[in-house]
C-alpha positions in Angstrom: -8.1 20.3 0.3 -8.0 16.9 -1.4 -11.4 15.4 -1.9 -10.2 12.1 -3.3 -11.4 9.1 -1.3 -9.1 6.9 0.7 -8.7 3.3 -0.5 -7.7 0.7 2.0 -5.9 -2.5 1.3 -4.6 -5.3 3.6 -1.3 -7.0 3.2 0.7 -9.7 4.9 4.5 -10.2 5.3 5.4 -6.8 6.6 7.3 -7.0 9.9 9.0 -3.6 10.5 9.1 0.1 9.7 11.6 -0.6 6.8 8.9 -2.9 5.2 6.3 -0.2 5.6 8.6 2.4 4.1 9.4 0.2 1.1 5.7 -0.4 0.4 4.8 3.2 0.9 7.5 4.2 -1.6 6.3 1.8 -4.3 2.7 2.6 -3.9 3.4 6.4 -3.9 5.1 5.9 -7.3 1.9 4.6 -8.9 0.2 7.1 -11.3 -2.5 9.2 -9.6 -1.4 8.5 -6.0 -1.2 11.6 -3.8 -0.6 10.0 -0.4 0.1 6.5 0.9 0.7 5.2 4.4 1.1 1.8 6.0 0.3 0.6 9.5 2.5 -2.4 10.0 1.0 -5.3 11.9 3.7 -7.8 12.5 2.4 -11.4 12.0 -0.9 -10.0 10.9 -2.6 -8.0 8.2 -1.0 -4.6 7.7 -3.3 -1.7 6.7 -2.3 0.3 3.6 -4.2 3.6 3.1 -4.0 5.2 -0.3 -5.4 8.5 -1.6 -5.4 8.7 -5.4 -7.2 10.7 -8.0 -8.5 7.4 -9.5 -9.5 3.9 -8.2 -6.5 1.6 -8.0 -6.9 -2.0 -8.9 -5.7 -5.0 -6.9 -3.2 -5.9 -9.7 -1.5 -2.5 -9.3 -1.3 -2.8 -5.5 -0.1 -6.4 -5.8 2.6 -5.3 -8.3 3.8 -2.6 -5.9 3.9 -5.0 -3.0 6.0 -7.4 -5.1 8.4 -4.7 -6.1 8.8 -3.7 -2.4 9.5 -7.2 -1.2 7.9 -10.5 -0.3 4.5 -8.9 0.7 1.1 -10.2 -0.4 -2.2 -8.5 -0.8 -5.1 -10.1 1.2 -7.9 -10.7 -1.2 
């Protein structure tokens, strides 16, 4: 059983399942991430849930969003 806490981030610009999959792939590739999922909210703030063995910084998440497409972390 994984006891790592879930971190939650909000992002804008995601409009479909393809967007969510692209973001999930990029965040999953970050060191220490064991699980990532995205709840896409079209025209709103999508919810990104990440389980990792360390705390991820906003710079890392912003970088992953940038790699995935034109998505932006809500600060």
